gemmi code that builds the backbone of each chain (N, CA, C; Angstrom):
import gemmi

chains = {
    "A": [
        ("UNK", (147.405, 198.100, 18.248), (147.504, 196.611, 19.127), (148.337, 197.107, 20.321)),
        ("UNK", (147.920, 196.093, 21.402), (148.694, 196.606, 23.034), (149.511, 195.843, 23.206)),
        ("UNK", (150.619, 196.365, 23.705), (151.764, 195.694, 24.053), (151.572, 194.346, 24.788)),
        ("UNK", (152.406, 193.095, 24.374), (152.176, 191.717, 25.033), (152.128, 191.506, 26.594)),
        ("UNK", (152.483, 192.635, 26.851), (152.476, 192.704, 28.518), (151.097, 192.830, 28.799)),
        ("UNK", (150.261, 193.439, 28.478), (148.725, 193.600, 28.764), (148.269, 191.955, 28.232)),
        ("UNK", (148.834, 191.308, 27.460), (148.135, 190.471, 26.934), (148.347, 189.057, 28.424)),
        ("UNK", (149.666, 189.316, 28.856), (150.147, 188.223, 30.148), (149.617, 188.806, 31.032)),
        ("UNK", (148.955, 189.580, 31.808), (148.691, 190.318, 32.782), (147.300, 189.310, 33.453)),
        ("UNK", (146.444, 189.225, 32.449), (145.059, 188.544, 32.983), (144.948, 187.131, 32.511)),
        ("UNK", (144.527, 186.497, 33.017), (143.988, 184.636, 32.768), (143.433, 184.648, 31.278)),
        ("UNK", (143.815, 184.215, 30.452), (142.862, 184.119, 29.154), (141.873, 183.385, 29.179)),
        ("UNK", (140.512, 183.718, 28.508), (138.934, 182.906, 28.380), (139.681, 181.342, 28.375)),
        ("UNK", (139.040, 180.444, 28.794), (139.300, 179.110, 28.396), (139.382, 178.782, 27.058)),
        ("UNK", (138.520, 179.406, 26.289), (138.299, 178.925, 25.181), (139.523, 179.400, 24.249)),
        ("UNK", (140.002, 180.333, 24.387), (141.252, 181.021, 23.470), (142.722, 179.616, 23.979)),
        ("UNK", (142.732, 179.658, 25.247), (143.485, 178.893, 25.670), (143.340, 177.438, 24.855)),
        ("UNK", (142.638, 176.681, 25.054), (141.986, 175.570, 24.146), (142.779, 175.133, 23.178)),
        ("UNK", (142.237, 176.579, 22.344), (142.363, 176.375, 20.864), (143.910, 176.800, 20.353)),
        ("UNK", (144.485, 177.498, 21.276), (145.950, 177.779, 21.027), (146.824, 176.592, 21.511)),
        ("UNK", (146.189, 175.736, 22.553), (146.875, 174.417, 22.920), (146.670, 173.365, 21.726)),
        ("UNK", (145.700, 173.211, 21.709), (145.407, 172.654, 20.304), (146.316, 172.559, 19.206)),
        ("UNK", (146.124, 173.726, 18.539), (147.173, 174.039, 17.316), (148.767, 174.065, 17.708)),
        ("UNK", (148.942, 174.312, 19.211), (150.474, 173.901, 19.403), (150.747, 172.416, 19.219)),
        ("UNK", (149.783, 171.508, 19.719), (149.758, 170.285, 19.945), (150.144, 169.538, 18.783)),
        ("UNK", (149.272, 170.012, 17.932), (149.387, 169.668, 16.488), (150.820, 169.976, 15.502)),
        ("UNK", (151.026, 171.416, 15.802), (152.545, 171.578, 15.573), (153.513, 170.519, 15.980)),
        ("UNK", (153.286, 170.942, 17.401), (154.347, 169.428, 17.703), (154.499, 168.027, 17.451)),
        ("UNK", (153.126, 167.642, 16.924), (153.509, 166.169, 16.953), (153.895, 166.106, 15.401)),
        ("UNK", (153.550, 167.365, 14.314), (153.889, 167.218, 12.964), (155.567, 167.093, 12.960)),
        ("UNK", (155.953, 167.919, 13.789), (157.312, 168.513, 14.004), (158.454, 167.659, 14.745)),
        ("UNK", (157.775, 166.978, 15.503), (158.894, 165.783, 16.573), (157.978, 164.812, 16.534)),
        ("UNK", (157.404, 164.189, 15.905), (156.401, 163.281, 16.424), (156.081, 162.272, 17.383)),
        ("UNK", (156.003, 163.415, 18.575), (155.324, 163.386, 19.767), (154.359, 164.215, 20.150)),
        ("UNK", (153.653, 163.489, 20.771), (152.618, 164.612, 21.039), (153.131, 164.957, 22.680)),
        ("UNK", (151.964, 166.224, 22.914), (152.448, 166.636, 24.251), (152.451, 165.612, 25.414)),
        ("UNK", (153.352, 165.760, 26.119), (153.102, 164.790, 27.829), (154.145, 165.150, 28.648)),
        ("UNK", (153.603, 165.344, 29.830), (154.409, 165.473, 31.085), (155.528, 164.313, 31.591)),
        ("UNK", (154.507, 163.386, 32.309), (155.075, 162.754, 33.179), (155.914, 161.367, 32.398)),
        ("UNK", (156.107, 161.335, 31.251), (157.288, 160.123, 30.397), (158.614, 160.603, 30.566)),
        ("UNK", (158.491, 162.301, 30.869), (160.131, 162.691, 31.186), (160.682, 162.524, 32.580)),
        ("UNK", (159.432, 162.794, 33.606), (159.764, 162.179, 35.002), (159.932, 160.590, 34.990)),
        ("UNK", (159.446, 159.743, 34.129), (159.372, 158.417, 34.344), (160.859, 157.887, 34.145)),
        ("UNK", (161.594, 158.487, 33.266), (162.574, 158.187, 32.417), (163.586, 158.935, 33.533)),
        ("UNK", (163.833, 159.891, 34.310), (164.553, 160.655, 35.494), (164.532, 159.521, 36.556)),
        ("UNK", (163.195, 158.894, 36.744), (163.050, 158.131, 37.688), (163.994, 156.844, 37.514)),
        ("UNK", (163.746, 156.713, 36.228), (164.592, 155.258, 35.967), (166.174, 155.560, 36.060)),
        ("UNK", (166.545, 156.869, 35.772), (168.133, 157.266, 35.742), (168.585, 157.519, 37.595)),
        ("UNK", (167.659, 157.976, 38.149), (167.795, 158.160, 39.468), (168.074, 156.901, 40.616)),
        ("UNK", (167.132, 156.179, 40.072), (167.450, 154.355, 40.655), (168.448, 153.871, 40.133)),
        ("UNK", (169.090, 153.906, 39.014), (170.126, 153.554, 38.578), (171.486, 153.759, 39.472)),
        ("UNK", (171.429, 155.345, 39.923), (172.348, 155.656, 40.478), (172.065, 154.833, 41.692)),
        ("UNK", (171.594, 154.465, 42.221), (171.219, 153.568, 43.472), (171.907, 151.985, 42.859)),
        ("UNK", (172.076, 151.894, 41.816), (172.342, 150.236, 41.491), (171.163, 149.490, 41.249)),
        ("UNK", (169.880, 149.838, 41.178), (168.954, 149.229, 40.637), (168.871, 149.475, 39.198)),
        ("UNK", (167.936, 148.653, 38.416), (167.790, 147.991, 37.193), (166.254, 148.490, 36.841)),
        ("UNK", (165.529, 149.134, 36.979), (164.231, 149.125, 36.446), (163.950, 148.979, 35.256)),
        ("UNK", (164.620, 149.097, 34.167), (164.024, 149.222, 32.778), (164.078, 146.994, 32.920)),
        ("UNK", (164.626, 146.476, 33.801), (164.204, 144.895, 33.278), (162.757, 144.976, 34.309)),
        ("UNK", (162.094, 145.599, 34.911), (161.014, 145.194, 35.791), (160.018, 145.125, 34.871)),
        ("UNK", (158.428, 144.407, 34.883), (157.853, 143.922, 34.345), (157.282, 145.089, 33.609)),
        ("UNK", (156.860, 146.158, 34.532), (156.368, 147.329, 33.883), (156.800, 147.757, 32.569)),
        ("UNK", (158.022, 147.913, 32.261), (158.950, 148.460, 31.022), (158.498, 147.560, 30.058)),
        ("UNK", (158.340, 145.968, 30.419), (157.965, 145.198, 28.834), (156.851, 145.547, 28.392)),
        ("UNK", (155.825, 146.368, 28.965), (154.271, 146.814, 28.279), (154.810, 148.147, 27.431)),
        ("UNK", (156.009, 148.498, 27.690), (156.185, 150.004, 27.121), (157.625, 150.244, 26.188)),
        ("UNK", (158.327, 148.609, 26.059), (159.563, 148.663, 25.011), (159.446, 149.527, 24.009)),
        ("UNK", (158.397, 149.145, 23.231), (158.593, 149.637, 21.802), (158.539, 151.468, 21.725)),
        ("UNK", (158.049, 152.035, 23.173), (157.843, 153.517, 23.131), (159.219, 153.998, 23.536)),
        ("UNK", (159.807, 153.260, 24.823), (160.513, 153.749, 25.163), (162.064, 153.619, 24.930)),
        ("UNK", (162.029, 152.583, 24.302), (163.863, 151.599, 23.752), (164.378, 152.784, 22.847)),
        ("UNK", (163.873, 153.485, 21.890), (164.522, 154.312, 21.139), (165.151, 155.089, 21.983)),
        ("UNK", (164.530, 155.945, 22.582), (165.017, 157.247, 23.913), (166.449, 156.533, 24.753)),
        ("UNK", (166.026, 155.266, 25.201), (166.644, 154.883, 26.096), (168.291, 154.612, 25.394)),
        ("UNK", (168.280, 153.951, 23.834), (169.533, 153.240, 23.888), (170.146, 154.409, 22.749)),
        ("UNK", (169.276, 155.658, 22.083), (169.908, 156.178, 21.056), (170.089, 157.611, 22.158)),
        ("UNK", (169.408, 157.799, 22.901), (169.326, 159.164, 23.543), (170.376, 158.811, 25.176)),
        ("UNK", (169.410, 159.407, 26.355), (169.956, 159.293, 27.620), (168.500, 159.896, 28.248)),
        ("UNK", (168.480, 159.088, 29.853), (167.009, 158.945, 30.176), (167.217, 160.108, 30.875)),
        ("UNK", (167.882, 161.292, 30.992), (168.246, 162.459, 31.199), (168.042, 163.508, 30.635)),
        ("UNK", (168.195, 163.451, 29.461), (168.636, 164.514, 28.225), (168.070, 163.888, 26.861)),
        ("UNK", (166.437, 164.071, 26.383), (165.747, 163.717, 25.334), (164.712, 164.149, 25.150)),
        ("UNK", (163.605, 164.237, 24.016), (162.913, 164.976, 23.589), (161.659, 165.417, 24.828)),
        ("UNK", (161.323, 164.285, 25.272), (160.484, 164.692, 26.760), (161.030, 165.700, 27.952)),
        ("UNK", (162.241, 165.692, 28.131), (162.844, 166.725, 29.289), (162.825, 167.969, 28.418)),
        ("UNK", (163.305, 168.202, 27.350), (162.827, 169.626, 26.700), (161.619, 169.695, 26.551)),
        ("UNK", (160.739, 168.989, 26.415), (158.992, 169.315, 26.595), (159.087, 170.006, 27.810)),
        ("UNK", (159.183, 169.367, 29.182), (158.854, 169.781, 30.394), (159.998, 171.179, 30.489)),
        ("UNK", (161.384, 171.046, 30.188), (161.718, 172.282, 30.330), (161.463, 173.515, 29.487)),
        ("UNK", (160.612, 173.199, 28.815), (159.756, 174.588, 27.612), (158.646, 174.885, 28.549)),
        ("UNK", (158.148, 173.906, 29.089), (156.752, 174.324, 30.141), (157.047, 175.650, 31.002)),
        ("UNK", (158.516, 174.691, 32.047), (158.825, 175.833, 33.280), (159.471, 177.141, 32.580)),
        ("UNK", (160.448, 176.874, 31.594), (161.329, 178.264, 31.002), (160.107, 179.118, 30.761)),
        ("UNK", (158.927, 178.544, 29.784), (158.197, 179.319, 28.749), (156.916, 180.222, 29.945)),
        ("UNK", (157.037, 179.786, 31.009), (155.899, 180.231, 32.229), (156.720, 181.113, 32.743)),
        ("UNK", (158.004, 180.856, 33.092), (158.857, 181.813, 33.666), (159.109, 183.282, 33.026)),
        ("UNK", (159.039, 183.038, 31.807), (159.337, 183.912, 30.967), (158.058, 184.900, 31.058)),
        ("UNK", (157.326, 184.385, 30.771), (155.682, 184.573, 30.875), (155.547, 185.477, 32.094)),
        ("UNK", (155.705, 184.923, 33.189), (155.454, 185.489, 34.555), (156.604, 186.864, 34.752)),
        ("UNK", (157.856, 186.603, 34.175), (158.689, 187.753, 34.359), (158.372, 189.287, 33.293)),
        ("UNK", (157.591, 188.801, 32.291), (156.793, 189.756, 31.364), (155.723, 190.505, 32.195)),
        ("UNK", (155.089, 189.734, 32.396), (153.528, 190.250, 33.585), (154.016, 190.779, 34.877)),
        ("UNK", (155.299, 190.664, 35.355), (155.657, 191.226, 36.451), (155.082, 190.817, 37.911)),
        ("UNK", (154.900, 189.462, 37.390), (154.218, 188.570, 38.471), (154.656, 187.715, 39.195)),
        ("UNK", (156.313, 187.615, 39.392), (157.245, 187.055, 39.806), (157.340, 186.757, 40.983)),
        ("UNK", (157.202, 185.769, 41.796), (156.912, 185.837, 43.334), (157.358, 184.386, 43.942)),
        ("UNK", (158.501, 184.179, 44.816), (158.645, 183.328, 45.652), (157.421, 182.886, 46.394)),
        ("UNK", (156.968, 181.529, 46.128), (156.166, 181.030, 46.996), (157.036, 180.329, 48.342)),
        ("UNK", (155.830, 180.936, 49.411), (156.334, 179.646, 50.374), (155.474, 178.815, 51.269)),
        ("UNK", (155.878, 177.684, 51.946), (155.120, 176.591, 52.285), (154.209, 177.140, 53.559)),
        ("UNK", (152.769, 177.329, 53.300), (152.073, 177.595, 54.472), (152.291, 177.178, 55.821)),
        ("UNK", (151.923, 176.356, 55.811), (152.184, 175.429, 57.126), (152.333, 173.804, 56.836)),
        ("UNK", (152.730, 173.151, 58.232), (152.864, 171.773, 57.764), (151.913, 171.038, 57.315)),
        ("UNK", (150.919, 170.921, 57.468), (149.517, 170.753, 57.031), (149.744, 170.732, 55.537)),
        ("UNK", (150.308, 171.860, 54.730), (149.965, 171.963, 53.392), (150.836, 171.062, 52.501)),
        ("UNK", (152.302, 171.031, 53.522), (153.493, 170.312, 53.020), (153.185, 168.940, 53.254)),
        ("UNK", (152.325, 168.239, 54.025), (152.086, 166.777, 54.475), (151.184, 166.643, 53.423)),
        ("UNK", (149.995, 167.237, 52.989), (149.130, 167.204, 51.960), (149.779, 166.939, 50.568)),
        ("UNK", (150.447, 168.177, 50.090), (150.925, 168.354, 49.011), (151.873, 167.244, 48.447)),
        ("UNK", (152.604, 166.502, 49.474), (153.676, 165.292, 49.296), (152.691, 164.136, 48.712)),
        ("UNK", (152.136, 164.007, 49.900), (150.774, 162.697, 49.628), (149.963, 163.063, 48.175)),
        ("UNK", (149.661, 164.063, 47.916), (148.580, 164.423, 46.681), (149.961, 164.139, 45.923)),
        ("UNK", (150.812, 164.459, 45.894), (151.889, 164.136, 44.476), (152.478, 163.007, 44.291)),
        ("UNK", (152.617, 162.331, 45.323), (152.867, 160.949, 45.070), (151.858, 159.907, 44.623)),
        ("UNK", (150.601, 160.247, 44.693), (149.419, 159.790, 44.641), (149.105, 160.152, 42.879)),
        ("UNK", (149.304, 161.078, 42.740), (149.485, 161.763, 41.562), (150.211, 160.937, 40.470)),
        ("UNK", (151.524, 160.931, 40.940), (152.782, 160.362, 40.343), (152.430, 158.808, 40.015)),
        ("UNK", (152.060, 158.120, 40.912), (151.890, 156.734, 41.119), (150.615, 156.512, 39.956)),
        ("UNK", (149.778, 157.055, 40.021), (148.203, 157.219, 39.258), (148.577, 157.445, 37.675)),
        ("UNK", (149.603, 158.285, 37.454), (149.971, 158.504, 36.017), (150.518, 157.539, 35.332)),
        ("UNK", (151.163, 156.604, 36.240), (151.999, 155.684, 35.671), (151.121, 154.729, 35.461)),
        ("UNK", (150.556, 154.291, 36.117), (149.292, 153.002, 36.008), (148.212, 153.779, 34.836)),
        ("UNK", (148.175, 155.036, 34.924), (146.886, 155.411, 33.592), (148.026, 155.795, 32.415)),
        ("UNK", (149.302, 155.513, 32.523), (150.093, 155.995, 31.302), (149.701, 157.157, 30.594)),
        ("UNK", (150.045, 158.302, 31.996), (149.949, 159.623, 31.453), (148.895, 160.384, 32.543)),
        ("UNK", (149.292, 161.605, 32.132), (148.137, 162.703, 33.324), (147.209, 163.251, 32.672)),
        ("UNK", (146.669, 164.466, 32.765), (145.770, 165.203, 32.198), (146.128, 165.340, 30.865)),
        ("UNK", (147.460, 165.758, 30.650), (147.875, 166.183, 29.512), (148.519, 165.044, 28.643)),
        ("UNK", (149.033, 163.919, 29.193), (149.659, 163.193, 28.202), (148.347, 162.078, 27.769)),
        ("UNK", (147.708, 161.542, 28.677), (147.004, 160.607, 28.447), (145.403, 161.296, 28.063)),
        ("UNK", (145.121, 162.463, 28.291), (143.863, 163.079, 28.053), (143.768, 163.964, 27.187)),
        ("UNK", (144.375, 165.088, 26.929), (144.506, 166.203, 26.191), (145.155, 165.701, 25.024)),
        ("UNK", (146.152, 164.591, 25.084), (146.643, 164.233, 23.870), (146.067, 163.315, 23.408)),
        ("UNK", (145.615, 162.354, 24.120), (144.831, 161.242, 23.875), (143.499, 161.125, 23.382)),
        ("UNK", (142.782, 162.153, 23.750), (141.570, 162.117, 22.547), (141.731, 162.492, 21.297)),
        ("UNK", (142.403, 163.705, 20.999), (142.307, 164.054, 19.585), (143.174, 162.447, 18.912)),
        ("UNK", (144.315, 161.697, 19.751), (145.215, 160.457, 18.987), (143.266, 159.214, 18.805)),
        ("UNK", (142.514, 159.947, 18.771), (141.208, 158.864, 19.160), (141.327, 157.387, 19.751)),
        ("UNK", (142.014, 157.901, 21.051), (142.559, 156.684, 21.773), (141.247, 156.473, 22.695)),
        ("UNK", (141.034, 155.309, 23.043), (140.025, 155.074, 23.560), (140.079, 155.000, 25.178)),
        ("UNK", (141.807, 154.667, 25.295), (141.889, 155.519, 26.870), (142.018, 156.667, 27.642)),
        ("UNK", (142.085, 157.399, 26.574), (141.831, 158.845, 26.968), (140.368, 159.285, 27.361)),
        ("UNK", (139.223, 158.502, 26.819), (138.104, 158.577, 27.596), (137.674, 157.847, 28.842)),
        ("UNK", (138.428, 156.868, 29.034), (138.251, 156.393, 30.437), (138.824, 157.226, 31.498)),
        ("UNK", (140.171, 157.661, 30.759), (140.704, 158.254, 32.257), (140.080, 159.910, 31.781)),
        ("UNK", (139.425, 160.426, 31.158), (138.490, 161.573, 31.192), (137.176, 161.099, 32.450)),
        ("UNK", (136.895, 160.146, 32.193), (135.739, 159.917, 32.630), (135.854, 159.647, 34.760)),
        ("UNK", (136.950, 158.982, 34.652), (137.560, 158.846, 36.395), (138.239, 160.050, 36.530)),
        ("UNK", (138.704, 160.790, 36.042), (139.068, 162.114, 36.138), (138.304, 163.031, 36.981)),
        ("UNK", (136.762, 163.223, 35.881), (135.659, 163.827, 36.611), (135.388, 163.462, 37.545)),
        ("UNK", (135.448, 161.949, 37.966), (134.726, 161.697, 39.157), (135.307, 161.278, 40.275)),
        ("UNK", (137.195, 161.624, 39.755), (137.903, 161.819, 41.065), (137.865, 163.055, 41.675)),
        ("UNK", (137.929, 164.465, 40.583), (137.946, 165.487, 41.153), (136.442, 166.089, 42.084)),
        ("UNK", (135.594, 165.120, 41.454), (134.227, 165.238, 42.200), (134.672, 164.939, 43.857)),
        ("UNK", (134.884, 163.664, 43.956), (135.395, 162.968, 45.200), (136.121, 163.756, 45.993)),
        ("UNK", (137.076, 164.319, 45.485), (138.926, 164.847, 45.658), (138.112, 166.626, 46.308)),
        ("UNK", (136.841, 167.202, 45.582), (136.575, 168.183, 46.180), (135.533, 167.857, 47.297)),
        ("UNK", (134.862, 167.041, 47.450), (134.126, 166.730, 48.940), (134.891, 166.387, 49.715)),
        ("UNK", (136.331, 165.454, 49.432), (137.334, 165.926, 50.795), (137.956, 167.069, 51.107)),
        ("UNK", (138.043, 167.644, 50.293), (138.551, 168.967, 49.869), (137.831, 169.975, 50.896)),
        ("UNK", (136.392, 169.946, 50.806), (135.656, 170.808, 51.608), (135.158, 170.392, 52.997)),
        ("UNK", (135.142, 169.372, 53.452), (134.734, 168.448, 54.671), (135.978, 168.384, 55.494)),
        ("UNK", (137.199, 168.060, 55.180), (138.351, 167.977, 55.737), (139.898, 169.146, 56.008)),
        ("UNK", (139.785, 169.547, 54.709), (140.777, 170.163, 54.712), (140.529, 171.458, 54.783)),
        ("UNK", (139.900, 172.381, 54.708), (139.087, 173.333, 54.706), (139.343, 174.311, 55.840)),
    ],
    "B": [
        ("UNK", (129.012, 197.846, 59.805), (129.798, 197.044, 58.737), (131.141, 197.046, 59.074)),
        ("UNK", (131.435, 195.252, 59.246), (132.463, 194.884, 59.466), (133.567, 194.766, 58.230)),
        ("UNK", (134.760, 194.281, 58.232), (135.567, 193.873, 57.369), (136.232, 192.668, 57.702)),
        ("UNK", (136.439, 191.825, 57.154), (136.597, 190.409, 57.610), (138.029, 190.664, 56.253)),
        ("UNK", (139.519, 189.757, 57.059), (140.137, 189.378, 56.212), (140.477, 187.518, 56.075)),
        ("UNK", (140.836, 187.061, 55.011), (141.318, 186.215, 54.841), (142.569, 185.643, 54.075)),
        ("UNK", (143.612, 185.319, 54.981), (145.225, 184.644, 54.356), (145.092, 183.854, 53.594)),
        ("UNK", (145.204, 184.254, 51.686), (144.885, 182.803, 51.349), (146.240, 182.570, 50.417)),
        ("UNK", (147.329, 183.495, 51.103), (148.929, 183.647, 50.399), (149.042, 182.324, 50.465)),
        ("UNK", (149.855, 181.529, 49.463), (150.391, 180.359, 48.757), (149.389, 179.401, 48.574)),
        ("UNK", (148.139, 179.959, 49.011), (147.546, 178.941, 48.393), (146.270, 178.693, 46.794)),
        ("UNK", (146.308, 177.701, 46.636), (145.881, 177.523, 45.169), (144.553, 177.255, 45.154)),
        ("UNK", (143.475, 177.655, 43.575), (142.797, 177.647, 43.512), (142.070, 175.691, 43.706)),
        ("UNK", (141.210, 175.521, 44.281), (139.826, 176.665, 44.468), (140.057, 176.875, 46.160)),
        ("UNK", (140.641, 176.608, 46.758), (140.313, 176.888, 48.097), (140.521, 178.258, 48.597)),
        ("UNK", (141.043, 179.222, 48.014), (140.447, 180.787, 47.969), (138.957, 181.110, 48.111)),
        ("UNK", (138.347, 180.444, 46.840), (136.809, 180.578, 46.782), (136.017, 179.577, 47.992)),
        ("UNK", (136.454, 178.488, 47.952), (135.745, 177.874, 48.793), (135.751, 178.356, 50.398)),
        ("UNK", (136.785, 178.976, 50.885), (137.202, 179.740, 52.209), (136.281, 181.025, 51.930)),
        ("UNK", (136.298, 181.917, 50.833), (135.444, 183.224, 50.962), (134.172, 182.872, 51.140)),
        ("UNK", (133.676, 181.634, 50.372), (132.183, 181.293, 50.451), (131.787, 180.571, 51.923)),
        ("UNK", (132.506, 180.354, 52.429), (132.675, 179.747, 54.168), (132.468, 181.151, 54.942)),
        ("UNK", (133.108, 181.691, 54.613), (133.240, 183.391, 55.620), (131.919, 183.881, 55.216)),
        ("UNK", (131.607, 184.208, 54.106), (130.363, 185.052, 53.427), (129.269, 184.350, 54.249)),
        ("UNK", (129.463, 183.292, 54.821), (127.670, 182.616, 55.301), (127.870, 182.756, 57.047)),
        ("UNK", (128.872, 183.223, 57.208), (129.116, 183.895, 58.349), (129.055, 185.228, 58.887)),
        ("UNK", (128.724, 186.193, 57.982), (128.872, 187.551, 57.855), (127.407, 187.954, 57.560)),
        ("UNK", (127.535, 189.461, 58.279), (125.864, 190.123, 58.227), (125.990, 190.635, 56.994)),
        ("UNK", (125.018, 191.396, 56.575), (124.686, 191.950, 54.892), (125.263, 193.331, 55.526)),
        ("UNK", (125.858, 193.904, 54.734), (126.735, 194.999, 54.488), (128.207, 194.666, 54.690)),
        ("UNK", (128.710, 193.803, 55.325), (130.005, 193.315, 55.462), (131.015, 193.224, 54.179)),
        ("UNK", (132.320, 193.260, 54.614), (133.156, 193.141, 53.694), (134.061, 191.828, 53.767)),
        ("UNK", (134.393, 191.314, 52.901), (135.372, 190.284, 52.981), (136.720, 190.191, 52.213)),
        ("UNK", (137.786, 190.457, 52.877), (139.282, 191.160, 51.719), (139.860, 189.470, 51.802)),
        ("UNK", (140.156, 188.746, 50.677), (140.966, 187.853, 50.320), (141.934, 188.121, 49.734)),
        ("UNK", (143.390, 187.626, 50.290), (144.734, 188.250, 50.231), (145.237, 186.913, 49.335)),
        ("UNK", (145.611, 187.047, 48.140), (146.409, 185.704, 47.445), (147.650, 186.357, 46.201)),
        ("UNK", (148.051, 185.233, 46.276), (149.490, 185.452, 45.096), (149.414, 184.603, 44.032)),
        ("UNK", (148.090, 184.265, 43.773), (148.005, 183.373, 42.873), (147.264, 183.709, 41.718)),
        ("UNK", (147.717, 183.988, 40.572), (146.971, 184.936, 39.635), (145.752, 184.294, 39.166)),
        ("UNK", (145.232, 183.349, 39.279), (143.996, 182.785, 39.047), (142.999, 183.282, 39.870)),
        ("UNK", (142.931, 183.724, 40.918), (142.325, 183.555, 42.421), (141.339, 184.528, 41.797)),
        ("UNK", (141.517, 185.878, 41.550), (140.988, 186.917, 41.041), (139.704, 186.629, 40.138)),
        ("UNK", (140.458, 186.208, 39.273), (139.154, 185.504, 37.960), (138.396, 184.812, 38.480)),
        ("UNK", (139.057, 183.480, 39.246), (137.936, 181.900, 39.510), (136.830, 182.935, 40.676)),
        ("UNK", (137.197, 183.808, 41.781), (136.438, 184.498, 42.602), (135.429, 185.501, 42.094)),
        ("UNK", (135.863, 186.308, 41.366), (135.356, 187.217, 40.390), (134.075, 186.419, 39.582)),
        ("UNK", (134.128, 185.118, 39.122), (133.441, 184.604, 37.811), (132.258, 184.102, 38.924)),
        ("UNK", (132.487, 183.763, 39.956), (131.621, 183.395, 40.919), (130.483, 184.368, 41.666)),
        ("UNK", (131.430, 185.244, 42.120), (130.698, 186.634, 42.598), (129.808, 187.061, 41.986)),
        ("UNK", (130.057, 187.275, 40.235), (128.876, 188.265, 39.305), (128.252, 187.129, 39.214)),
        ("UNK", (128.400, 185.712, 39.008), (127.005, 184.733, 38.825), (125.823, 184.976, 40.102)),
        ("UNK", (126.711, 185.115, 41.114), (125.949, 185.141, 42.394), (125.382, 186.579, 42.917)),
        ("UNK", (125.649, 187.547, 42.028), (125.157, 189.033, 42.202), (125.815, 189.232, 43.506)),
        ("UNK", (127.086, 188.949, 44.039), (127.380, 190.034, 45.117), (128.890, 191.110, 44.414)),
        ("UNK", (128.848, 192.571, 45.036), (129.625, 193.449, 44.314), (131.206, 192.538, 44.421)),
        ("UNK", (131.978, 192.959, 43.349), (133.750, 192.141, 43.565), (134.375, 193.062, 42.967)),
        ("UNK", (135.444, 193.529, 43.548), (136.446, 193.857, 43.081), (137.806, 193.628, 43.100)),
        ("UNK", (138.711, 193.120, 42.414), (139.857, 192.620, 42.309), (141.283, 193.763, 42.307)),
        ("UNK", (142.163, 193.712, 43.359), (143.211, 194.861, 43.051), (144.246, 193.868, 43.565)),
        ("UNK", (145.560, 194.569, 42.072), (146.662, 193.954, 42.090), (147.426, 194.938, 43.051)),
        ("UNK", (147.372, 194.580, 44.146), (148.100, 195.937, 45.197), (149.673, 195.913, 45.264)),
        ("UNK", (150.239, 194.377, 44.891), (151.798, 194.463, 44.500), (152.274, 193.633, 43.393)),
        ("UNK", (153.368, 193.615, 42.791), (153.707, 192.716, 41.974), (153.366, 190.967, 42.490)),
        ("UNK", (152.476, 190.572, 41.367), (152.224, 189.406, 42.450), (151.202, 188.975, 43.498)),
        ("UNK", (150.826, 189.751, 43.506), (149.740, 189.639, 44.932), (148.398, 190.474, 44.400)),
        ("UNK", (147.458, 189.757, 45.034), (146.161, 190.431, 45.019), (145.334, 190.761, 46.196)),
        ("UNK", (144.541, 191.699, 46.156), (143.326, 191.858, 46.901), (142.246, 191.701, 46.490)),
        ("UNK", (141.222, 190.841, 46.721), (139.618, 190.466, 46.509), (138.590, 190.857, 47.003)),
        ("UNK", (137.929, 191.984, 46.921), (136.667, 192.510, 47.857), (135.673, 191.747, 47.475)),
        ("UNK", (135.263, 191.312, 48.445), (133.510, 191.255, 48.045), (132.277, 191.545, 49.121)),
        ("UNK", (131.408, 192.169, 48.916), (130.415, 192.948, 50.333), (129.411, 191.970, 49.911)),
        ("UNK", (128.942, 191.501, 51.382), (127.708, 190.685, 51.415), (126.137, 191.398, 51.219)),
        ("UNK", (125.368, 191.446, 50.178), (124.405, 192.211, 50.138), (123.113, 191.324, 50.247)),
        ("UNK", (123.380, 190.179, 50.530), (122.468, 189.370, 51.110), (122.277, 188.369, 51.673)),
    ],
}
model = gemmi.Model(1)
for chain_id, residues in chains.items():
    chain = gemmi.Chain(chain_id)
    for i, (resn, *xyz) in enumerate(residues, 1):
        res = gemmi.Residue()
        res.name, res.seqid = resn, gemmi.SeqId(i, " ")
        for name, pos in zip(("N", "CA", "C"), xyz):
            atom = gemmi.Atom()
            atom.name, atom.element = name, gemmi.Element(name[0])
            atom.pos, atom.b_iso = gemmi.Position(*pos), 0.0
            res.add_atom(atom)
        chain.add_residue(res)
    model.add_chain(chain)
structure = gemmi.Structure()
structure.add_model(model)
structure.setup_entities()
């Protein structure tokens, strides 16, 4: 068997990644009771940060719809330290270790002002969108489909449409 | 034979491939384009496209975390 480093040097085929992600998500759900999701963690961080500024986002109408979901975390744990934060840290630390093992770590710079502006705009739009859609590619789509949730299929359909429109905009105006 | 270079450092997929496709259109047969990238998926992404479109392609990791992709325009 080849050393692990050779496996980390090149991107894996889609089907290998897909099967591994699916299996890991099943194990995660069985062990922790939550499926893989990213933006729930950031949502709760946002709540914590707004609280520093004296706001009380948990009283906003948005959270009335998700009380059953986030209440145990907020009352029992902490908006900054909870299972969702651990999931996100796992993604960052895991990919960091893999990059180091493959000797491919490199600090990225911002190419130009235009890239910065579009990255910020895109990030804000994605962040706002994920909260309206109750999740991102991972939470709403990847974990939603195997949960037999109808909203995941709606999300998937519009993600494809969005990607189509997005690539047209990219080719026409941003290249 | 001319050699063109596209600086795609700090840029993510699919931007490097789109830039390469655009550059190839303006090149003569026999010319080579070099795409410089520091994103690990760019090589795989461009190679997949080039093989499908029957362009000779080569991906070289020139230093840790940095790649050069060579495409020759043959048609």
